[in-house]
FIKOLZA-1660 file (N, C-alpha, C; in steps of 0.1 Angstrom, whole numbers, plus 5000, padded with zeros to 4 digits):
% residues 257
   i   px   py   pz ch aa at
   1 3161 0691 3710  A  M  N
   1 3174 0686 3720  A  M CA
   1 3182 0690 3723  A  M  C
   2 3189 0702 3723  A  N  N
   2 3201 0711 3725  A  N CA
   2 3212 0704 3726  A  N  C
   3 3224 0709 3723  A  H  N
   3 3239 0698 3725  A  H CA
   3 3242 0696 3740  A  H  C
   4 3239 0710 3747  A  D  N
   4 3246 0704 3761  A  D CA
   4 3242 0698 3768  A  D  C
   5 3222 0694 3765  A  E  N
   5 3218 0684 3776  A  E CA
   5 3222 0674 3765  A  E  C
   6 3219 0672 3755  A  A  N
   6 3225 0657 3748  A  A CA
   6 3240 0648 3754  A  A  C
   7 3247 0660 3756  A  V  N
   7 3263 0655 3761  A  V CA
   7 3257 0649 3777  A  V  C
   8 3251 0658 3782  A  R  N
   8 3246 0652 3799  A  R CA
   8 3242 0639 3799  A  R  C
   9 3233 0634 3792  A  L  N
   9 3225 0625 3787  A  L CA
   9 3232 0612 3784  A  L  C
  10 3245 0616 3781  A  L  N
  10 3257 0603 3769  A  L CA
  10 3255 0590 3783  A  L  C
  11 3259 0596 3795  A  G  N
  11 3263 0586 3807  A  G CA
  11 3249 0579 3807  A  G  C
  12 3238 0585 3810  A  P  N
  12 3227 0579 3814  A  P CA
  12 3224 0565 3804  A  P  C
  13 3224 0576 3789  A  Y  N
  13 3216 0568 3782  A  Y CA
  13 3225 0555 3776  A  Y  C
  14 3243 0552 3778  A  R  N
  14 3252 0544 3776  A  R CA
  14 3248 0535 3787  A  R  C
  15 3243 0535 3796  A  D  N
  15 3241 0528 3809  A  D CA
  15 3225 0523 3809  A  D  C
  16 3217 0525 3801  A  G  N
  16 3201 0523 3799  A  G CA
  16 3193 0529 3806  A  G  C
  17 3198 0542 3814  A  E  N
  17 3190 0547 3825  A  E CA
  17 3178 0559 3820  A  E  C
  18 3177 0562 3808  A  L  N
  18 3170 0567 3802  A  L CA
  18 3158 0564 3798  A  L  C
  19 3144 0572 3801  A  D  N
  19 3133 0569 3797  A  D CA
  19 3131 0566 3778  A  D  C
  20 3118 0561 3774  A  L  N
  20 3119 0559 3759  A  L CA
  20 3120 0574 3752  A  L  C
  21 3111 0583 3759  A  T  N
  21 3106 0594 3752  A  T CA
  21 3120 0605 3751  A  T  C
  22 3128 0601 3760  A  T  N
  22 3141 0613 3762  A  T CA
  22 3154 0606 3755  A  T  C
  23 3153 0586 3754  A  C  N
  23 3164 0582 3741  A  C CA
  23 3160 0587 3726  A  C  C
  24 3148 0587 3725  A  L  N
  24 3142 0588 3713  A  L CA
  24 3146 0599 3709  A  L  C
  25 3148 0612 3718  A  K  N
  25 3153 0625 3716  A  K CA
  25 3161 0626 3714  A  K  C
  26 3173 0620 3722  A  L  N
  26 3188 0620 3721  A  L CA
  26 3199 0615 3709  A  L  C
  27 3188 0606 3706  A  E  N
  27 3194 0591 3689  A  E CA
  27 3190 0599 3681  A  E  C
  28 3182 0614 3678  A  E  N
  28 3176 0624 3671  A  E CA
  28 3186 0631 3667  A  E  C
  29 3188 0633 3680  A  H  N
  29 3204 0643 3680  A  H CA
  29 3217 0642 3676  A  H  C
  30 3220 0625 3680  A  L  N
  30 3232 0620 3680  A  L CA
  30 3232 0619 3661  A  L  C
  31 3222 0613 3658  A  A  N
  31 3221 0609 3646  A  A CA
  31 3227 0619 3632  A  A  C
  32 3224 0635 3639  A  G  N
  32 3230 0645 3628  A  G CA
  32 3245 0652 3644  A  G  C
  33 3251 0645 3649  A  C  N
  33 3261 0653 3655  A  C CA
  33 3270 0648 3656  A  C  C
  34 3283 0647 3648  A  P  N
  34 3289 0637 3649  A  P CA
  34 3301 0639 3665  A  P  C
  35 3300 0651 3671  A  S  N
  35 3309 0653 3679  A  S CA
  35 3303 0645 3692  A  S  C
  36 3294 0641 3695  A  C  N
  36 3283 0636 3703  A  C CA
  36 3284 0620 3701  A  C  C
  37 3282 0615 3689  A  Q  N
  37 3287 0602 3684  A  Q CA
  37 3300 0598 3686  A  Q  C
  38 3313 0603 3685  A  Q  N
  38 3327 0602 3687  A  Q CA
  38 3329 0601 3703  A  Q  C
  39 3318 0610 3712  A  K  N
  39 3318 0612 3727  A  K CA
  39 3314 0603 3733  A  K  C
  40 3299 0594 3726  A  L  N
  40 3297 0583 3731  A  L CA
  40 3305 0567 3729  A  L  C
  41 3312 0569 3713  A  A  N
  41 3318 0556 3715  A  A CA
  41 3329 0555 3720  A  A  C
  42 3338 0569 3723  A  E  N
  42 3350 0569 3737  A  E CA
  42 3344 0565 3748  A  E  C
  43 3330 0566 3755  A  E  N
  43 3331 0563 3765  A  E CA
  43 3325 0551 3769  A  E  C
  44 3317 0544 3753  A  Q  N
  44 3315 0529 3754  A  Q CA
  44 3330 0519 3750  A  Q  C
  45 3342 0526 3746  A  E  N
  45 3350 0523 3748  A  E CA
  45 3359 0513 3759  A  E  C
  46 3358 0530 3763  A  L  N
  46 3363 0528 3783  A  L CA
  46 3355 0517 3789  A  L  C
  47 3343 0519 3789  A  V  N
  47 3335 0508 3795  A  V CA
  47 3339 0496 3795  A  V  C
  48 3340 0494 3782  A  G  N
  48 3346 0479 3776  A  G CA
  48 3358 0477 3785  A  G  C
  49 3369 0484 3782  A  L  N
  49 3379 0482 3783  A  L CA
  49 3377 0479 3801  A  L  C
  50 3372 0485 3809  A  I  N
  50 3373 0484 3823  A  I CA
  50 3365 0471 3821  A  I  C
  51 3357 0464 3817  A  Q  N
  51 3350 0455 3821  A  Q CA
  51 3356 0443 3817  A  Q  C
  52 3364 0443 3813  A  S  N
  52 3377 0435 3803  A  S CA
  52 3387 0433 3813  A  S  C
  53 3391 0443 3815  A  E  N
  53 3402 0442 3825  A  E CA
  53 3400 0443 3843  A  E  C
  54 3395 0445 3848  A  A  N
  54 3389 0446 3859  A  A CA
  54 3391 0433 3864  A  A  C
  55 3393 0432 3878  A  P  N
  55 3395 0418 3884  A  P CA
  55 3382 0416 3890  A  P  C
  56 3376 0401 3894  A  R  N
  56 3360 0399 3892  A  R CA
  56 3362 0390 3910  A  R  C
  57 3354 0391 3912  A  F  N
  57 3356 0383 3923  A  F CA
  57 3342 0377 3927  A  F  C
  58 3342 0363 3925  A  K  N
  58 3330 0350 3926  A  K CA
  58 3330 0355 3944  A  K  C
  59 3317 0355 3944  A  A  N
  59 3307 0351 3957  A  A CA
  59 3311 0337 3967  A  A  C
  60 3316 0336 3973  A  S  N
  60 3324 0323 3979  A  S CA
  60 3305 0319 3983  A  S  C
  61 3303 0300 3982  A  P  N
  61 3291 0295 3987  A  P CA
  61 3283 0298 4002  A  P  C
  62 3295 0297 4012  A  F  N
  62 3290 0304 4024  A  F CA
  62 3285 0321 4023  A  F  C
  63 3291 0326 4014  A  L  N
  63 3281 0342 4015  A  L CA
  63 3270 0343 4009  A  L  C
  64 3267 0335 3999  A  K  N
  64 3253 0329 3996  A  K CA
  64 3245 0328 4003  A  K  C
  65 3250 0317 4014  A  T  N
  65 3241 0307 4019  A  T CA
  65 3239 0324 4030  A  T  C
  66 3247 0328 4037  A  R  N
  66 3239 0332 4046  A  R CA
  66 3234 0347 4041  A  R  C
  67 3236 0353 4031  A  I  N
  67 3225 0362 4020  A  I CA
  67 3214 0358 4019  A  I  C
  68 3212 0344 4016  A  R  N
  68 3198 0337 4015  A  R CA
  68 3189 0337 4029  A  R  C
  69 3196 0336 4039  A  A  N
  69 3194 0330 4055  A  A CA
  69 3188 0347 4054  A  A  C
  70 3199 0356 4057  A  A  N
  70 3194 0366 4059  A  A CA
  70 3181 0377 4048  A  A  C
  71 3179 0368 4042  A  L  N
  71 3165 0377 4037  A  L CA
  71 3154 0371 4039  A  L  C
  72 3154 0353 4039  A  R  N
  72 3146 0346 4051  A  R CA
  72 3139 0356 4058  A  R  C
  73 3151 0356 4069  A  E  N
  73 3148 0360 4083  A  E CA
  73 3137 0375 4081  A  E  C
  74 3148 0383 4072  A  E  N
  74 3144 0397 4075  A  E CA
  74 3127 0395 4069  A  E  C
  75 3124 0392 4060  A  K  N
  75 3108 0388 4054  A  K CA
  75 3097 0382 4063  A  K  C
  76 3105 0371 4074  A  S  N
  76 3095 0365 4085  A  S CA
  76 3095 0381 4090  A  S  C
  77 3103 0381 4095  A  L  N
  77 3100 0392 4108  A  L CA
  77 3089 0408 4105  A  L  C
  78 3090 0411 4085  A  T  N
  78 3080 0417 4089  A  T CA
  78 3066 0412 4088  A  T  C
  79 3064 0401 4093  A  I  N
  79 3049 0396 4098  A  I CA
  79 3050 0398 4111  A  I  C
  80 3037 0407 4117  A  P  N
  80 3036 0406 4131  A  P CA
  80 3036 0394 4137  A  P  C
  81 3043 0390 4151  A  W  N
  81 3043 0378 4158  A  W CA
  81 3029 0369 4158  A  W  C
  82 3019 0381 4161  A  W  N
  82 3003 0378 4166  A  W CA
  82 2997 0371 4157  A  W  C
  83 3004 0375 4137  A  K  N
  83 2997 0370 4132  A  K CA
  83 2997 0359 4130  A  K  C
  84 3006 0352 4134  A  H  N
  84 3012 0336 4131  A  H CA
  84 3001 0328 4139  A  H  C
  85 2994 0335 4149  A  F  N
  85 2988 0330 4156  A  F CA
  85 2972 0332 4156  A  F  C
  86 2969 0341 4143  A  S  N
  86 2956 0342 4139  A  S CA
  86 2943 0329 4141  A  S  C
  87 2952 0324 4126  A  S  N
  87 2940 0315 4123  A  S CA
  87 2936 0304 4138  A  S  C
  88 2948 0303 4151  A  V  N
  88 2942 0295 4163  A  V CA
  88 2932 0300 4168  A  V  C
  89 2931 0314 4169  A  W  N
  89 2922 0321 4174  A  W CA
  89 2908 0320 4167  A  W  C
  90 2908 0323 4156  A  T  N
  90 2896 0322 4150  A  T CA
  90 2893 0312 4149  A  T  C
  91 2899 0300 4149  A  Y  N
  91 2896 0281 4146  A  Y CA
  91 2886 0278 4158  A  Y  C
  92 2894 0280 4170  A  S  N
  92 2884 0276 4180  A  S CA
  92 2887 0284 4197  A  S  C
  93 2885 0291 4192  A  G  N
  93 2883 0306 4206  A  G CA
  93 2894 0304 4217  A  G  C
  94 2890 0302 4226  A  L  N
  94 2896 0299 4235  A  L CA
  94 2909 0289 4237  A  L  C
  95 2900 0279 4231  A  A  N
  95 2910 0265 4232  A  A CA
  95 2922 0270 4220  A  A  C
  96 2920 0276 4210  A  G  N
  96 2930 0278 4203  A  G CA
  96 2938 0291 4211  A  G  C
  97 2935 0299 4224  A  A  N
  97 2941 0305 4231  A  A CA
  97 2951 0295 4239  A  A  C
  98 2944 0286 4247  A  A  N
  98 2952 0276 4254  A  A CA
  98 2963 0269 4250  A  A  C
  99 2962 0271 4237  A  V  N
  99 2972 0260 4231  A  V CA
  99 2984 0272 4228  A  V  C
 100 2976 0284 4225  A  M  N
 100 2990 0295 4221  A  M CA
 100 3001 0294 4234  A  M  C
 101 2988 0297 4244  A  F  N
 101 2995 0299 4259  A  F CA
 101 3007 0288 4268  A  F  C
 102 2998 0275 4257  A  A  N
 102 3009 0263 4263  A  A CA
 102 3022 0261 4258  A  A  C
 103 3027 0268 4243  A  L  N
 103 3034 0267 4231  A  L CA
 103 3044 0277 4241  A  L  C
 104 3039 0291 4244  A  L  N
 104 3045 0299 4255  A  L CA
 104 3054 0292 4260  A  L  C
 105 3044 0287 4275  A  A  N
 105 3050 0283 4286  A  A CA
 105 3059 0270 4279  A  A  C
 106 3059 0267 4271  A  A  N
 106 3065 0254 4269  A  A CA
 106 3081 0259 4261  A  A  C
 107 3081 0271 4255  A  G  N
 107 3096 0281 4252  A  G CA
 107 3092 0274 4240  A  G  C
 108 3083 0269 4231  A  V  N
 108 3083 0273 4218  A  V CA
 108 3081 0284 4208  A  V  C
 109 3088 0293 4211  A  F  N
 109 3083 0307 4206  A  F CA
 109 3097 0316 4198  A  F  C
 110 3094 0314 4184  A  W  N
 110 3103 0315 4172  A  W CA
 110 3108 0329 4177  A  W  C
 111 3106 0336 4179  A  T  N
 111 3113 0349 4184  A  T CA
 111 3124 0350 4189  A  T  C
 112 3125 0337 4200  A  Q  N
 112 3131 0335 4212  A  Q CA
 112 3149 0339 4205  A  Q  C
 113 3158 0350 4210  A  R  N
 113 3171 0353 4205  A  R CA
 113 3183 0342 4208  A  R  C
 114 3192 0344 4199  A  I  N
 114 3201 0330 4197  A  I CA
 114 3208 0336 4212  A  I  C
 115 3214 0328 4217  A  P  N
 115 3228 0335 4230  A  P CA
 115 3238 0339 4228  A  P  C
 116 3244 0347 4233  A  A  N
 116 3256 0354 4223  A  A CA
 116 3270 0345 4226  A  A  C
 117 3265 0332 4230  A  L  N
 117 3279 0323 4235  A  L CA
 117 3273 0312 4219  A  L  C
 118 3261 0312 4213  A  A  N
 118 3258 0306 4200  A  A CA
 118 3263 0314 4188  A  A  C
 119 3261 0325 4192  A  Q  N
 119 3260 0341 4186  A  Q CA
 119 3277 0337 4180  A  Q  C
 120 3288 0339 4188  A  E  N
 120 3301 0339 4192  A  E CA
 120 3302 0324 4183  A  E  C
 121 3297 0315 4183  A  A  N
 121 3304 0304 4180  A  A CA
 121 3302 0301 4161  A  A  C
 122 3287 0306 4157  A  V  N
 122 3284 0309 4144  A  V CA
 122 3296 0318 4138  A  V  C
 123 3297 0334 4144  A  A  N
 123 3308 0339 4140  A  A CA
 123 3322 0335 4138  A  A  C
 124 3326 0323 4143  A  D  N
 124 3339 0315 4146  A  D CA
 124 3339 0309 4135  A  D  C
 125 3329 0300 4133  A  H  N
 125 3326 0292 4122  A  H CA
 125 3323 0300 4107  A  H  C
 126 3322 0303 4106  A  V  N
 126 3322 0316 4092  A  V CA
 126 3335 0321 4093  A  V  C
 127 3338 0325 4103  A  R  N
 127 3357 0330 4100  A  R CA
 127 3365 0321 4095  A  R  C
 128 3363 0310 4098  A  S  N
 128 3373 0300 4097  A  S CA
 128 3373 0301 4080  A  S  C
 129 3360 0294 4076  A  L  N
 129 3360 0294 4063  A  L CA
 129 3362 0308 4053  A  L  C
 130 3359 0315 4055  A  Q  N
 130 3360 0328 4050  A  Q CA
 130 3375 0331 4047  A  Q  C
 131 3383 0329 4057  A  V  N
 131 3396 0333 4059  A  V CA
 131 3406 0319 4054  A  V  C
 132 3399 0311 4052  A  S  N
 132 3407 0300 4048  A  S CA
 132 3417 0294 4059  A  S  C
 133 3408 0299 4074  A  H  N
 133 3422 0292 4081  A  H CA
 133 3415 0282 4090  A  H  C
 134 3408 0273 4082  A  L  N
 134 3400 0261 4084  A  L CA
 134 3405 0250 4102  A  L  C
 135 3418 0248 4096  A  M  N
 135 3430 0234 4102  A  M CA
 135 3440 0246 4103  A  M  C
 136 3447 0240 4118  A  D  N
 136 3460 0244 4123  A  D CA
 136 3466 0230 4118  A  D  C
 137 3459 0216 4119  A  V  N
 137 3463 0209 4118  A  V CA
 137 3453 0196 4107  A  V  C
 138 3461 0196 4090  A  A  N
 138 3450 0189 4087  A  A CA
 138 3454 0173 4086  A  A  C
 139 3441 0168 4089  A  S  N
 139 3443 0151 4094  A  S CA
 139 3430 0146 4092  A  S  C
 140 3427 0129 4087  A  T  N
 140 3419 0123 4089  A  T CA
 140 3420 0112 4099  A  T  C
 141 3435 0113 4108  A  D  N
 141 3441 0101 4119  A  D CA
 141 3433 0109 4133  A  D  C
 142 3428 0104 4138  A  Q  N
 142 3424 0107 4152  A  Q CA
 142 3434 0111 4163  A  Q  C
 143 3443 0102 4160  A  H  N
 143 3451 0102 4164  A  H CA
 143 3473 0108 4163  A  H  C
 144 3461 0117 4155  A  T  N
 144 3472 0128 4148  A  T CA
 144 3468 0140 4151  A  T  C
 145 3455 0142 4152  A  V  N
 145 3447 0151 4153  A  V CA
 145 3450 0155 4169  A  V  C
 146 3445 0143 4183  A  K  N
 146 3447 0149 4192  A  K CA
 146 3458 0154 4195  A  K  C
 147 3471 0147 4195  A  P  N
 147 3484 0149 4201  A  P CA
 147 3483 0162 4199  A  P  C
 148 3482 0168 4186  A  W  N
 148 3486 0183 4182  A  W CA
 148 3484 0191 4190  A  W  C
 149 3475 0191 4197  A  F  N
 149 3465 0199 4211  A  F CA
 149 3479 0200 4221  A  F  C
 150 3483 0190 4223  A  A  N
 150 3491 0190 4233  A  A CA
 150 3502 0200 4238  A  A  C
 151 3503 0210 4249  A  G  N
 151 3511 0219 4248  A  G CA
 151 3504 0230 4249  A  G  C
 152 3490 0232 4241  A  K  N
 152 3486 0240 4231  A  K CA
 152 3474 0244 4236  A  K  C
 153 3466 0239 4249  A  L  N
 153 3454 0242 4256  A  L CA
 153 3462 0234 4274  A  L  C
 154 3452 0236 4283  A  D  N
 154 3453 0229 4298  A  D CA
 154 3441 0220 4297  A  D  C
 155 3441 0213 4286  A  Y  N
 155 3431 0200 4283  A  Y CA
 155 3435 0190 4272  A  Y  C
 156 3436 0182 4275  A  S  N
 156 3433 0172 4260  A  S CA
 156 3416 0172 4252  A  S  C
 157 3410 0175 4243  A  P  N
 157 3400 0172 4239  A  P CA
 157 3401 0158 4234  A  P  C
 158 3388 0148 4232  A  Q  N
 158 3389 0139 4228  A  Q CA
 158 3381 0140 4210  A  Q  C
 159 3388 0132 4203  A  V  N
 159 3388 0132 4190  A  V CA
 159 3382 0122 4185  A  V  C
 160 3370 0121 4179  A  V  N
 160 3362 0111 4172  A  V CA
 160 3365 0110 4161  A  V  C
 161 3364 0100 4155  A  D  N
 161 3361 0094 4139  A  D CA
 161 3349 0085 4135  A  D  C
 162 3341 0098 4130  A  L  N
 162 3331 0087 4122  A  L CA
 162 3330 0087 4108  A  L  C
 163 3343 0085 4103  A  A  N
 163 3342 0089 4085  A  A CA
 163 3333 0074 4082  A  A  C
 164 3331 0066 4089  A  Q  N
 164 3321 0055 4084  A  Q CA
 164 3310 0057 4080  A  Q  C
 165 3301 0066 4091  A  S  N
 165 3291 0070 4095  A  S CA
 165 3289 0085 4083  A  S  C
 166 3302 0086 4074  A  G  N
 166 3298 0098 4068  A  G CA
 166 3302 0111 4069  A  G  C
 167 3306 0116 4084  A  Y  N
 167 3311 0122 4089  A  Y CA
 167 3321 0122 4090  A  Y  C
 168 3330 0125 4079  A  P  N
 168 3352 0120 4085  A  P CA
 168 3358 0136 4090  A  P  C
 169 3362 0131 4099  A  L  N
 169 3371 0136 4108  A  L CA
 169 3382 0143 4097  A  L  C
 170 3385 0158 4094  A  I  N
 170 3394 0162 4087  A  I CA
 170 3409 0170 4092  A  I  C
 171 3402 0172 4106  A  G  N
 171 3416 0180 4109  A  G CA
 171 3406 0189 4120  A  G  C
 172 3417 0199 4132  A  G  N
 172 3415 0204 4139  A  G CA
 172 3423 0221 4138  A  G  C
 173 3422 0231 4153  A  R  N
 173 3427 0240 4151  A  R CA
 173 3424 0246 4166  A  R  C
 174 3434 0256 4166  A  L  N
 174 3429 0263 4184  A  L CA
 174 3417 0273 4177  A  L  C
 175 3410 0280 4184  A  D  N
 175 3401 0290 4181  A  D CA
 175 3401 0297 4193  A  D  C
 176 3390 0311 4196  A  V  N
 176 3383 0315 4207  A  V CA
 176 3371 0313 4210  A  V  C
 177 3369 0311 4223  A  L  N
 177 3354 0311 4225  A  L CA
 177 3350 0310 4240  A  L  C
 178 3344 0319 4243  A  D  N
 178 3337 0319 4259  A  D CA
 178 3350 0327 4263  A  D  C
 179 3358 0335 4258  A  R  N
 179 3368 0342 4263  A  R CA
 179 3380 0331 4265  A  R  C
 180 3382 0322 4259  A  R  N
 180 3393 0316 4265  A  R CA
 180 3394 0303 4246  A  R  C
 181 3407 0303 4251  A  N  N
 181 3412 0292 4242  A  N CA
 181 3406 0283 4238  A  N  C
 182 3402 0277 4224  A  V  N
 182 3394 0266 4224  A  V CA
 182 3395 0255 4214  A  V  C
 183 3396 0243 4215  A  A  N
 183 3399 0229 4207  A  A CA
 183 3384 0231 4196  A  A  C
 184 3391 0231 4184  A  A  N
 184 3376 0232 4172  A  A CA
 184 3382 0219 4167  A  A  C
 185 3377 0208 4165  A  I  N
 185 3378 0199 4157  A  I CA
 185 3368 0196 4147  A  I  C
 186 3376 0198 4136  A  V  N
 186 3365 0198 4122  A  V CA
 186 3362 0183 4116  A  V  C
 187 3350 0185 4110  A  Y  N
 187 3347 0172 4102  A  Y CA
 187 3338 0181 4091  A  Y  C
 188 3337 0169 4081  A  Q  N
 188 3329 0168 4066  A  Q CA
 188 3321 0167 4064  A  Q  C
 189 3313 0167 4056  A  R  N
 189 3297 0162 4051  A  R CA
 189 3292 0169 4041  A  R  C
 190 3297 0157 4034  A  R  N
 190 3295 0162 4018  A  R CA
 190 3304 0173 4013  A  R  C
 191 3299 0187 4010  A  K  N
 191 3308 0199 4011  A  K CA
 191 3305 0209 4022  A  K  C
 192 3298 0205 4028  A  H  N
 192 3297 0209 4043  A  H CA
 192 3303 0210 4051  A  H  C
 193 3310 0218 4066  A  Y  N
 193 3320 0216 4074  A  Y CA
 193 3311 0211 4083  A  Y  C
 194 3319 0208 4098  A  I  N
 194 3310 0215 4106  A  I CA
 194 3326 0213 4124  A  I  C
 195 3322 0226 4126  A  N  N
 195 3331 0230 4136  A  N CA
 195 3324 0224 4148  A  N  C
 196 3334 0219 4158  A  L  N
 196 3331 0212 4165  A  L CA
 196 3339 0218 4180  A  L  C
 197 3334 0223 4191  A  F  N
 197 3343 0235 4196  A  F CA
 197 3342 0222 4211  A  F  C
 198 3349 0223 4218  A  I  N
 198 3354 0220 4229  A  I CA
 198 3361 0226 4238  A  I  C
 199 3357 0230 4253  A  W  N
 199 3366 0231 4260  A  W CA
 199 3363 0228 4279  A  W  C
 200 3365 0228 4286  A  P  N
 200 3361 0225 4297  A  P CA
 200 3349 0234 4307  A  P  C
 201 3337 0227 4315  A  S  N
 201 3329 0230 4317  A  S CA
 201 3331 0243 4328  A  S  C
 202 3334 0252 4328  A  D  N
 202 3336 0260 4338  A  D CA
 202 3326 0264 4352  A  D  C
 203 3315 0266 4343  A  A  N
 203 3301 0269 4354  A  A CA
 203 3288 0268 4347  A  A  C
 204 3284 0272 4342  A  E  N
 204 3268 0267 4332  A  E CA
 204 3277 0255 4323  A  E  C
 205 3264 0248 4323  A  S  N
 205 3261 0238 4315  A  S CA
 205 3253 0240 4300  A  S  C
 206 3258 0234 4289  A  L  N
 206 3250 0231 4282  A  L CA
 206 3242 0227 4278  A  L  C
 207 3227 0225 4275  A  H  N
 207 3219 0216 4279  A  H CA
 207 3208 0211 4267  A  H  C
 208 3219 0215 4253  A  G  N
 208 3214 0206 4242  A  G CA
 208 3203 0212 4231  A  G  C
 209 3196 0224 4237  A  R  N
 209 3190 0234 4227  A  R CA
 209 3197 0236 4214  A  R  C
 210 3191 0234 4204  A  L  N
 210 3193 0243 4190  A  L CA
 210 3187 0254 4189  A  L  C
 211 3199 0263 4181  A  Y  N
 211 3195 0272 4176  A  Y CA
 211 3197 0275 4164  A  Y  C
 212 3195 0285 4159  A  E  N
 212 3194 0289 4143  A  E CA
 212 3195 0303 4141  A  E  C
 213 3211 0306 4131  A  Q  N
 213 3210 0320 4128  A  Q CA
 213 3216 0322 4114  A  Q  C
 214 3211 0330 4109  A  N  N
 214 3214 0333 4095  A  N CA
 214 3220 0321 4083  A  N  C
 215 3207 0313 4086  A  G  N
 215 3210 0297 4083  A  G CA
 215 3227 0286 4087  A  G  C
 216 3225 0291 4096  A  Y  N
 216 3236 0279 4107  A  Y CA
 216 3232 0271 4118  A  Y  C
 217 3230 0265 4118  A  H  N
 217 3226 0255 4134  A  H CA
 217 3236 0254 4140  A  H  C
 218 3235 0258 4158  A  V  N
 218 3243 0252 4170  A  V CA
 218 3232 0247 4177  A  V  C
 219 3240 0237 4178  A  L  N
 219 3236 0224 4190  A  L CA
 219 3248 0224 4202  A  L  C
 220 3245 0222 4216  A  G  N
 220 3252 0225 4221  A  G CA
 220 3252 0211 4233  A  G  C
 221 3260 0209 4244  A  W  N
 221 3257 0200 4251  A  W CA
 221 3270 0199 4265  A  W  C
 222 3266 0195 4273  A  T  N
 222 3282 0197 4284  A  T CA
 222 3280 0174 4288  A  T  C
 223 3292 0170 4289  A  K  N
 223 3292 0158 4293  A  K CA
 223 3303 0151 4302  A  K  C
 224 3303 0152 4311  A  S  N
 224 3319 0148 4319  A  S CA
 224 3330 0161 4321  A  S  C
 225 3321 0171 4325  A  G  N
 225 3332 0184 4330  A  G CA
 225 3332 0193 4317  A  G  C
 226 3326 0187 4304  A  M  N
 226 3333 0190 4291  A  M CA
 226 3321 0198 4287  A  M  C
 227 3326 0208 4273  A  N  N
 227 3311 0214 4265  A  N CA
 227 3321 0210 4257  A  N  C
 228 3306 0209 4247  A  Y  N
 228 3305 0207 4233  A  Y CA
 228 3297 0216 4223  A  Y  C
 229 3300 0218 4215  A  L  N
 229 3288 0229 4211  A  L CA
 229 3296 0231 4193  A  L  C
 230 3286 0223 4184  A  A  N
 230 3287 0218 4174  A  A CA
 230 3281 0231 4164  A  A  C
 231 3290 0237 4152  A  V  N
 231 3285 0248 4144  A  V CA
 231 3284 0245 4129  A  V  C
 232 3275 0242 4123  A  S  N
 232 3274 0238 4108  A  S CA
 232 3261 0243 4098  A  S  C
 233 3263 0246 4086  A  E  N
 233 3256 0249 4075  A  E CA
 233 3246 0240 4071  A  E  C
 234 3248 0227 4079  A  L  N
 234 3238 0214 4075  A  L CA
 234 3229 0211 4086  A  L  C
 235 3215 0208 4080  A  G  N
 235 3204 0213 4083  A  G CA
 235 3200 0201 4098  A  G  C
 236 3190 0212 4104  A  E  N
 236 3190 0203 4116  A  E CA
 236 3190 0188 4118  A  E  C
 237 3185 0178 4112  A  K  N
 237 3182 0169 4112  A  K CA
 237 3195 0163 4113  A  K  C
 238 3205 0168 4101  A  E  N
 238 3218 0158 4101  A  E CA
 238 3228 0164 4112  A  E  C
 239 3229 0174 4115  A  L  N
 239 3232 0177 4129  A  L CA
 239 3234 0174 4139  A  L  C
 240 3214 0168 4142  A  R  N
 240 3213 0161 4156  A  R CA
 240 3217 0144 4151  A  R  C
 241 3214 0143 4140  A  E  N
 241 3228 0128 4141  A  E CA
 241 3241 0127 4138  A  E  C
 242 3247 0137 4137  A  F  N
 242 3264 0138 4140  A  F CA
 242 3268 0140 4158  A  F  C
 243 3254 0147 4157  A  V  N
 243 3259 0151 4174  A  V CA
 243 3256 0138 4185  A  V  C
 244 3245 0132 4176  A  K  N
 244 3240 0118 4188  A  K CA
 244 3253 0110 4184  A  K  C
 245 3260 0108 4171  A  M  N
 245 3271 0094 4172  A  M CA
 245 3287 0102 4183  A  M  C
 246 3284 0115 4181  A  I  N
 246 3295 0125 4189  A  I CA
 246 3298 0120 4206  A  I  C
 247 3283 0117 4210  A  Q  N
 247 3281 0119 4225  A  Q CA
 247 3280 0104 4229  A  Q  C
 248 3277 0096 4218  A  A  N
 248 3277 0079 4220  A  A CA
 248 3290 0074 4220  A  A  C
 249 3301 0080 4213  A  Q  N
 249 3315 0075 4213  A  Q CA
 249 3327 0086 4220  A  Q  C
 250 3315 0095 4227  A  T  N
 250 3328 0102 4241  A  T CA
 250 3326 0095 4253  A  T  C
 251 3338 0087 4258  A  I  N
 251 3339 0085 4267  A  I CA
 251 3337 0092 4283  A  I  C
 252 3332 0088 4294  A  E  N
 252 3336 0096 4308  A  E CA
 252 3348 0097 4310  A  E  C
 253 3351 0112 4312  A  S  N
 253 3367 0111 4319  A  S CA
 253 3364 0125 4324  A  S  C
 254 3376 0131 4327  A  R  N
 254 3382 0139 4333  A  R CA
 254 3384 0155 4325  A  R  C
 255 3380 0167 4330  A  P  N
 255 3389 0172 4314  A  P CA
 255 3402 0170 4318  A  P  C
 256 3411 0169 4326  A  G  N
 256 3425 0170 4322  A  G CA
 256 3427 0157 4316  A  G  C
 257 3421 0148 4316  A  E  N
 257 3422 0135 4309  A  E CA
 257 3429 0135 4293  A  E  C
% end
């Protein structure tokens, strides 16, 4: 190996990118070349200085959760949908086919796309965590959070306190959903957060279907002319438990009350 070749390979050698044979040839050249030895030492010193002085940022738990969920979703999408039914077909022929079509008729089909409203709610939830704008008013007192929305919205959202059940209220904020300003009531479950969006039901009602996107669950319903949409990275079981308690404690009222 000549000197010019060795100089071009110093960077890849420093970064561990060379194969064994090339490394041995380069190291043989380095043993007898003080110039290359000095150049390699200077580059290693510079890299060490950059590594020690450059700022580093640790990924948030929410970003890690989204990445893992996206990887799981991408992996599942590599399997053709019809292969999930292959065992049903081979096991009992026509009976298996009947089961498959019954599932399709019932809407139990995992490739169903999440509605735009649920996608927007997930985006609002993630954004509130990433930009540290989870709450405009931070309080565990429902009688502090509810009045805070007065004059900021054309309706008064009901605020329920579930601290005794392990889902404490921690505050609220204004957000935008379905092209209008909405109330976002924030709850906590251990280290996880729940955004409960509330706004008047002007046209469509939400029918209690649960959706999942990138590790986040969305569950919506309508009661007394108000739409409710709960979003969290909590598992399905805990989110449904939370929703049942909210529904049980939400009184019948008109949107303006």
